[in-house]
C-alpha positions in Angstrom: 162.1 18.4 -94.3 160.6 20.5 -91.5 159.1 18.0 -89.2 155.7 18.6 -87.5 156.1 19.5 -83.8 153.7 18.8 -81.0 153.8 21.3 -78.1 151.8 18.9 -75.9 154.3 16.1 -76.5 157.1 18.4 -75.6 155.4 19.4 -72.4 154.4 16.0 -71.2 157.4 13.8 -72.2 159.4 14.4 -69.0 156.5 13.6 -66.5 155.5 10.5 -68.6 159.2 9.5 -68.5 159.2 9.5 -64.7 156.2 7.2 -64.7 157.9 4.9 -67.2 161.1 4.9 -65.2 159.2 3.2 -62.3 158.2 0.4 -64.7 161.2 -0.2 -66.9 164.0 -2.3 -65.6 167.7 -1.9 -66.4 167.9 -5.0 -68.5 166.7 -5.2 -72.2 163.0 -4.5 -72.5 160.5 -4.3 -75.4 157.9 -1.5 -75.7 155.2 -1.0 -78.4 153.9 2.5 -78.8 150.5 2.9 -80.2 149.9 6.1 -82.2 153.5 7.5 -82.3 152.3 10.7 -84.0 155.2 13.1 -84.6 157.7 10.6 -83.1 158.7 13.0 -80.4 157.9 10.6 -77.5 159.7 7.7 -79.2 162.9 9.6 -79.7 162.8 11.1 -76.1 162.2 7.8 -74.5 164.7 6.1 -76.7 167.4 8.5 -75.4 166.1 8.1 -71.8 166.0 4.3 -71.9 168.9 3.0 -74.1 168.2 -0.6 -72.9 164.7 -0.5 -74.4 163.8 -1.5 -77.9 161.1 1.0 -78.7 158.7 -0.1 -81.5 156.8 2.8 -83.0 153.5 2.4 -84.8 150.7 4.4 -86.4 148.4 4.5 -89.4 150.3 4.7 -92.7 149.9 8.4 -93.4 152.0 9.2 -90.3 154.9 6.9 -91.1 157.0 9.5 -93.1 157.2 11.9 -90.2 157.9 9.3 -87.6 160.6 7.6 -89.7 162.3 11.0 -90.5 162.4 11.9 -86.8 163.9 8.5 -85.9 166.5 8.9 -88.7 167.4 12.4 -87.5 167.9 11.0 -83.9 170.2 8.2 -85.1 168.9 6.0 -82.3 169.4 2.3 -83.0 166.9 1.3 -80.3 163.9 3.1 -81.8 162.4 1.1 -84.6 160.6 2.4 -87.7 156.9 2.4 -87.4 154.7 -0.6 -87.9 151.4 -0.1 -89.8 148.9 -0.4 -86.9 145.2 0.3 -87.2 143.5 -0.9 -84.0 140.7 -2.3 -86.0 143.0 -4.4 -88.3 145.8 -6.9 -87.8 148.1 -6.5 -84.9 151.8 -7.4 -84.6 152.7 -11.0 -83.9 155.6 -10.1 -81.5 155.2 -9.9 -77.8 156.0 -6.8 -75.7 156.9 -6.1 -72.1 155.0 -2.8 -72.1 152.6 -1.0 -74.4 152.4 2.8 -74.3 149.9 5.1 -75.9 149.4 8.9 -75.4 146.4 11.0 -76.3 144.6 8.3 -78.3 141.6 7.2 -76.3 139.8 10.5 -76.8 140.6 10.6 -80.5 139.3 7.1 -81.3 135.7 6.1 -81.3 134.6 4.0 -78.4 134.6 0.7 -80.5 138.1 1.6 -81.5 139.1 2.0 -77.9 137.6 -1.5 -77.2 139.6 -2.8 -80.2 142.8 -1.3 -78.8 142.3 -3.1 -75.5 141.7 -6.4 -77.3 144.9 -5.8 -79.3 147.0 -4.8 -76.4 145.9 -7.9 -74.4 147.1 -10.0 -77.4 150.6 -8.5 -77.6 151.4 -8.0 -73.9 153.5 -10.5 -72.1 152.0 -12.0 -69.0 152.5 -9.5 -66.1 153.2 -6.8 -68.7 151.9 -3.2 -68.4 149.7 -1.0 -70.6 150.4 2.7 -69.9 147.7 4.9 -71.2 148.1 8.7 -71.0 145.5 11.4 -71.5 142.6 13.2 -70.0 140.0 11.0 -68.3 136.7 11.7 -66.5 135.9 10.4 -63.0 132.5 9.0 -62.1 131.0 10.7 -65.2 132.3 14.1 -64.3 135.1 16.3 -65.8 138.1 16.8 -63.6 138.5 20.4 -64.7 136.8 23.2 -66.7 139.5 23.0 -69.3 138.8 19.3 -69.9 135.1 20.1 -70.2 135.9 22.7 -72.9 138.3 20.3 -74.6 135.7 17.5 -74.7 133.1 19.9 -76.3 135.6 20.9 -79.0 136.4 17.3 -79.7 132.7 16.3 -80.1 132.0 19.4 -82.2 134.6 18.5 -84.7 134.1 14.7 -84.8 131.1 13.4 -82.8 132.6 10.0 -81.9 135.5 11.6 -80.1 135.5 12.6 -76.4 137.1 12.2 -73.1 136.6 8.7 -71.7 135.5 7.8 -68.2 137.9 6.0 -65.9 135.2 3.5 -64.9 134.6 2.6 -68.6 138.3 2.2 -69.2 138.7 0.0 -66.1 135.8 -2.3 -67.2 137.3 -2.6 -70.7 140.7 -3.5 -69.2 139.1 -6.2 -67.0 137.2 -7.7 -69.9 140.6 -8.2 -71.5 142.5 -9.7 -68.5 144.0 -6.5 -67.2 143.5 -4.5 -64.0 144.0 -0.9 -63.2 147.1 -0.9 -60.9 147.6 2.8 -60.5 146.5 6.3 -61.7 149.2 8.9 -61.8 148.1 12.5 -61.8 149.9 14.5 -64.5 150.2 18.2 -65.5 147.4 19.9 -67.4 144.6 17.7 -65.8 145.8 14.5 -67.5 146.6 11.1 -66.0 148.8 8.1 -66.7 146.9 4.9 -66.2 149.0 1.8 -65.4 147.1 -1.3 -66.3 148.6 -4.7 -65.5 148.0 -7.8 -67.6 147.2 -10.6 -65.1 149.4 -13.6 -65.4 
């Protein structure tokens, strides 16, 4: 089976890994990834953090690819994907950190809101939600390439689009989280570190 391959995931995995390194301790740690996609991030981070149990998840149609990439990696600490639709039932387990890359601009805004509610329900007290992707600041695009990307998203599916940092911050606060840090990333992206308040 020739597995789908994401150039974007390959490019951003190392910078994201450095952000995660600052948050993940040396002792055992549980991470839930929302929207594991091709499984490339899961396998890379599973190698990078052998002490972490990395739980993949996605909608059902992406499970075959994710499962095949995990099997190919032979990593025991990366778990097969859970069926996770942000609008439906969430896992009952608790996690130390939740990670999601390039999902907020693909989901509708009500789905983004559902994601925050779900994350708040599965995060341990004092846990982190790390959200990666492009974000606007104060209603403005941070680059011309992001403006073009947003236009292409909305042209293909009207409910998609780059979200504003202020809206993300308000949604986090509604769900008992605060924006701890924004980390600039390559290609005009950011990693948002959102802490669940104890």
